C-alpha positions as CSV (number, residue, x, y, z in Angstrom):
1,M,94.5,-123.6,127.8
2,D,97.9,-124.4,126.3
3,L,98.3,-126.3,123.0
4,P,99.5,-129.6,124.5
5,T,96.3,-129.7,126.6
6,V,94.2,-128.9,123.5
7,W,95.7,-131.8,121.7
8,F,95.2,-134.1,124.6
9,L,91.5,-133.2,124.4
10,L,91.5,-133.6,120.6
11,I,93.0,-137.1,120.8
12,T,90.4,-137.9,123.5
13,V,87.7,-136.9,121.0
14,L,89.3,-139.0,118.2
15,F,89.5,-142.1,120.3
16,T,86.0,-141.5,121.5
17,G,84.7,-141.2,118.0
18,Y,86.6,-144.4,117.0
19,F,85.2,-146.5,119.8
20,V,81.6,-145.2,119.4
21,L,81.6,-145.9,115.6
22,E,83.9,-148.9,115.3
23,G,82.3,-150.3,118.5
24,F,79.1,-151.3,116.7
25,D,81.1,-152.7,113.8
26,F,83.0,-155.0,116.2
27,G,79.7,-155.9,117.9
28,V,78.0,-156.8,114.6
29,G,81.1,-158.9,113.6
30,M,81.1,-160.8,116.9
31,L,77.3,-161.4,116.7
32,L,77.5,-162.8,113.1
33,P,77.1,-166.5,114.1
34,V,74.7,-165.6,117.0
35,L,72.0,-163.6,115.2
36,G,72.6,-164.9,111.6
37,R,70.8,-168.2,111.4
38,D,71.7,-168.8,107.7
39,D,73.8,-167.3,105.0
40,R,71.0,-164.9,103.9
41,E,70.7,-163.5,107.4
42,R,74.4,-163.2,107.9
43,R,74.6,-161.3,104.6
44,V,72.0,-158.9,106.0
45,L,74.1,-158.4,109.2
46,I,77.2,-157.6,107.1
47,N,75.2,-155.2,104.9
48,T,74.2,-153.1,107.9
49,I,77.9,-152.0,108.3
50,G,79.0,-152.5,104.7
51,P,78.9,-148.8,103.7
52,V,80.5,-147.4,106.9
53,W,82.9,-149.9,108.5
54,D,86.0,-148.7,106.6
55,G,85.2,-145.1,107.1
56,N,84.9,-145.7,110.9
57,E,88.5,-147.0,110.9
58,V,89.7,-143.6,109.7
59,W,89.2,-142.3,113.3
60,L,91.9,-144.7,114.5
61,I,94.3,-143.7,111.8
62,T,93.7,-140.0,112.6
63,A,94.1,-140.6,116.3
64,G,97.4,-142.5,115.8
65,G,98.7,-139.8,113.5
66,A,97.7,-137.1,116.0
67,M,99.6,-139.0,118.8
68,F,102.7,-139.3,116.6
69,A,102.7,-135.6,115.7
70,A,101.5,-134.0,119.0
71,F,103.1,-136.4,121.5
72,P,106.0,-138.2,119.8
73,G,107.4,-139.4,123.1
74,W,104.1,-141.0,124.1
75,Y,103.7,-142.6,120.6
76,A,107.2,-144.1,120.7
77,T,107.0,-145.6,124.2
78,L,103.5,-146.8,123.8
79,F,104.0,-148.5,120.4
80,S,107.2,-150.1,121.4
81,G,106.0,-151.3,124.8
82,F,102.6,-152.4,123.5
83,Y,104.0,-153.8,120.3
84,L,102.5,-157.3,120.4
85,P,98.9,-156.3,121.4
86,L,98.9,-153.5,118.8
87,L,100.3,-155.7,116.1
88,L,97.5,-158.3,116.9
89,I,94.9,-155.5,116.6
90,L,96.4,-154.4,113.2
91,L,96.5,-158.0,111.9
92,A,92.9,-158.6,113.1
93,L,91.7,-155.5,111.4
94,I,93.4,-156.5,108.1
95,V,91.9,-160.0,108.2
96,R,88.5,-158.6,109.0
97,G,88.6,-156.2,106.1
98,V,89.7,-158.9,103.7
99,A,86.9,-161.2,105.0
100,F,84.2,-158.6,104.2
101,E,85.5,-158.4,100.6
102,Y,86.3,-162.1,100.0
103,R,83.3,-163.7,101.7
104,H,81.0,-163.4,98.7
105,K,83.5,-164.3,96.0
106,R,82.7,-168.0,96.0
107,P,79.4,-169.8,96.7
108,E,80.6,-172.8,98.6
109,P,79.4,-172.9,102.3
110,G,82.8,-173.9,103.5
111,W,84.4,-170.9,101.9
112,K,81.9,-168.5,103.5
113,A,82.1,-170.3,106.9
114,R,85.9,-169.7,107.0
115,W,85.6,-166.0,106.2
116,D,82.7,-165.7,108.7
117,A,85.1,-167.1,111.3
118,A,87.7,-164.5,110.3
119,I,85.1,-161.7,110.7
120,V,84.3,-163.0,114.2
121,V,87.9,-163.3,115.3
122,G,88.9,-160.0,113.6
123,S,86.2,-158.3,115.6
124,L,86.7,-160.0,118.9
125,L,90.5,-159.5,119.2
126,P,90.5,-155.7,118.7
127,A,87.4,-155.3,121.0
128,A,89.2,-157.1,123.8
129,L,92.7,-155.9,123.2
130,W,91.7,-152.2,123.1
131,G,90.3,-152.6,126.6
132,V,93.5,-154.3,127.8
133,A,95.7,-151.6,126.2
134,F,93.8,-148.6,127.6
135,A,93.5,-150.1,131.1
136,N,97.3,-150.5,131.1
137,I,97.8,-147.0,129.8
138,L,95.8,-145.7,132.8
139,R,97.2,-148.1,135.4
140,G,100.8,-147.5,134.3
141,V,103.5,-149.8,133.1
142,P,107.3,-150.2,133.9
143,I,109.1,-147.3,132.3
144,A,112.7,-146.3,133.0
145,A,113.9,-142.7,133.5
146,D,114.8,-142.5,129.8
147,H,111.2,-143.3,128.9
148,E,112.0,-146.8,127.6
149,Y,109.5,-149.5,128.4
150,T,111.2,-152.1,130.6
151,G,108.4,-154.6,131.1
152,G,107.2,-157.7,129.3
153,L,104.0,-159.2,128.0
154,A,103.1,-160.5,131.4
155,D,103.0,-157.0,132.8
156,L,100.2,-156.2,130.4
157,L,98.1,-159.1,131.4
158,N,97.2,-158.0,134.9
159,P,93.7,-158.4,136.4
160,Y,92.7,-154.8,135.9
161,A,93.7,-154.9,132.2
162,L,91.8,-158.2,131.6
163,L,88.8,-156.6,133.3
164,G,89.1,-153.8,130.8
165,G,89.2,-156.2,127.9
166,V,86.1,-158.0,129.1
167,T,84.3,-154.7,129.6
168,T,85.0,-153.3,126.2
169,T,84.0,-156.6,124.6
170,A,80.7,-156.6,126.4
171,L,80.0,-152.9,125.6
172,F,80.7,-153.4,121.9
173,V,78.5,-156.6,121.7
174,T,75.6,-154.6,123.3
175,H,76.3,-151.6,121.0
176,G,76.3,-153.9,118.0
177,A,73.1,-155.6,119.0
178,V,71.3,-152.3,119.5
179,F,72.6,-151.1,116.1
180,L,71.3,-154.3,114.4
181,A,67.9,-153.8,116.1
182,L,67.9,-150.2,114.7
183,K,69.0,-151.2,111.2
184,T,67.1,-154.4,110.4
185,T,63.5,-155.7,110.2
186,G,61.6,-158.8,111.1
187,A,63.2,-161.8,113.0
188,I,66.7,-160.3,113.1
189,R,65.4,-157.1,114.7
190,D,63.5,-159.1,117.3
191,R,66.4,-161.3,118.2
192,A,68.8,-158.4,118.3
193,G,66.5,-156.4,120.6
194,R,66.2,-159.3,123.1
195,L,70.0,-159.8,123.1
196,A,70.6,-156.0,123.5
197,A,68.3,-155.9,126.5
198,R,70.3,-158.7,128.2
199,G,73.6,-157.2,127.1
200,A,72.8,-153.8,128.5
201,L,72.5,-155.3,132.0
202,A,75.7,-157.4,131.7
203,S,77.8,-154.7,130.2
204,G,76.4,-152.1,132.6
205,L,77.5,-154.1,135.6
206,L,80.9,-154.8,134.1
207,T,81.4,-151.1,133.2
208,I,80.4,-150.0,136.7
209,V,83.0,-152.4,138.3
210,F,85.6,-151.3,135.8
211,L,85.1,-147.6,136.3
212,V,84.9,-147.9,140.1
213,T,88.2,-149.8,140.0
214,T,89.6,-147.1,137.6
215,L,88.7,-144.4,140.1
216,T,90.5,-146.1,142.9
217,I,93.7,-146.2,140.7
218,R,93.4,-142.6,139.4
219,R,91.3,-140.2,141.4
220,S,89.7,-137.3,139.5
221,P,86.5,-135.3,140.3
222,A,85.8,-134.9,136.6
223,A,86.2,-138.7,136.0
224,V,83.7,-139.4,138.8
225,G,81.0,-137.4,137.1
226,L,81.7,-138.9,133.7
227,A,81.6,-142.4,135.2
228,A,78.3,-141.8,136.8
229,A,76.9,-140.4,133.6
230,A,78.1,-143.5,131.7
231,A,76.4,-145.8,134.1
232,L,73.1,-143.9,133.8
233,A,73.4,-144.0,130.0
234,L,73.6,-147.8,130.1
235,V,70.5,-148.0,132.3
236,G,68.8,-145.8,129.7
237,A,69.9,-148.0,126.9
238,G,68.4,-151.1,128.6
239,A,65.1,-149.3,129.2
240,A,64.9,-147.9,125.6
241,T,65.7,-151.4,124.2
242,R,63.0,-153.1,126.1
243,A,60.6,-150.4,124.9
244,R,61.7,-151.0,121.3
245,R,62.9,-147.4,120.9
246,E,66.1,-148.4,119.1
247,G,67.1,-144.9,118.1
248,W,67.2,-143.8,121.7
249,A,68.9,-147.1,122.8
250,F,71.6,-146.6,120.2
251,T,72.1,-143.0,121.3
252,A,72.4,-144.2,124.9
253,T,74.9,-147.0,124.2
254,A,77.0,-144.5,122.1
255,T,76.8,-142.0,124.9
256,A,77.9,-144.7,127.5
257,I,80.9,-145.7,125.4
258,G,81.9,-142.1,124.8
259,L,81.6,-141.3,128.5
260,T,83.6,-144.4,129.4
261,V,86.5,-143.3,127.1
262,A,86.2,-139.8,128.4
263,T,86.4,-141.1,132.0
264,L,89.6,-142.9,131.3
265,F,91.3,-139.9,129.7
266,A,90.0,-137.6,132.5
267,A,91.4,-139.9,135.1
268,L,94.7,-140.1,133.1
269,F,95.3,-136.4,132.7
270,P,97.9,-134.8,133.0
271,N,99.7,-138.1,132.6
272,L,100.0,-139.8,129.2
273,L,101.7,-143.1,130.3
274,P,102.5,-143.3,134.0
275,S,105.5,-145.4,135.1
276,T,105.1,-148.0,137.8
277,T,108.8,-148.3,138.5
278,D,110.4,-144.9,138.2
279,P,108.4,-141.6,138.6
280,A,110.9,-139.9,136.4
281,G,109.9,-142.2,133.5
282,S,106.3,-141.1,133.5
283,L,105.2,-139.4,130.3
284,T,103.0,-136.4,130.8
285,V,101.3,-133.8,128.6
286,A,104.1,-131.4,129.3
287,N,107.2,-133.6,128.8
288,A,106.1,-135.6,125.8
289,A,104.6,-132.8,123.6
290,S,106.0,-131.6,120.3
291,S,107.2,-128.0,119.9
292,G,104.8,-125.1,120.1
293,Y,105.4,-124.3,116.4
294,T,104.4,-127.9,115.4
295,L,101.3,-127.8,117.6
296,T,100.3,-124.5,116.2
297,I,100.5,-125.7,112.6
298,M,98.6,-128.9,113.5
299,T,95.9,-126.8,115.2
300,W,95.2,-124.7,112.1
301,V,95.1,-127.8,109.9
302,A,92.7,-129.6,112.2
303,A,90.5,-126.5,112.4
304,V,90.1,-126.4,108.6
305,F,89.7,-130.1,107.8
306,T,88.0,-131.7,110.8
307,P,84.6,-130.1,110.0
308,V,84.9,-131.3,106.4
309,V,85.5,-134.9,107.6
310,L,82.6,-134.7,110.1
311,L,80.2,-133.4,107.5
312,Y,81.2,-136.0,105.0
313,Q,80.9,-138.9,107.4
314,G,77.6,-137.5,108.7
315,W,76.3,-137.4,105.1
316,T,77.3,-141.0,104.6
317,Y,75.3,-142.2,107.5
318,W,72.3,-140.1,106.3
319,V,72.4,-141.7,102.9
320,F,72.5,-145.2,104.3
321,R,70.0,-144.6,107.2
322,K,67.3,-147.0,106.1
323,R,66.6,-150.4,107.6
324,I,67.6,-153.5,105.8
325,G,65.1,-156.3,105.2
């Protein structure tokens, strides 16, 4: 396996980790006014992700950095062509992070309500826009032969991309509900479990439709197997939630999200960003990669530091593993 392919796989892993971990953060944020009946309950919901949400965002930073270093052509075209959606994601993440820190600074209900709304919007926008962005990456966008994006915002708002946005939103809401059922006690746990059971059915149907549509756009034997496994994982999540086996349910929703992301990347390979107007403009693993020397240095650095980061983050989750009452 050549180094560009290795780094394509590593970027797949990084985005998979980001969506699995940040996915339940987004879900908890979107469910804040739904499952939190009063200020005390909303504080409990925020506390479930308080120790980990900012660490989960490191996966996105690392994935973006890996794209920039390993595939600079992909990074340049993607971040210029998708400028507005990615800027909105960035702004939403900033507002959401500020809201977590500022919400408790003053006791007035109006103050807390405004920051609660910021948390909801700051979770909903990235959840939807990531689905829109990745659907467009897989479908392809207008790119000229010089690898310059030639489309506009309307090109990104096609039916398939909007389906992707709805699907990722539903998946993250379900993932967040399962996480809350796993991490809380009492009435919040019961409400989260009921919502997760319904969400697993809705997100399962949406995911199946989205993945089937994906496979009609980009045919790949590996992607077919991954898509089937993702659907089965969502079925398992619904069954485990109804049986109040929250640990297994969370494992199942995490697996479903991971397999969905893997399906998209498997269907995309060896492309990175296909062109819908000029085949010569398509970015691939071969024509967008950095030099062999750069990729070699990056591989050694990743081999040394990735296990350290994984051990540290795993330890963090272990320390904060208890339920919150």
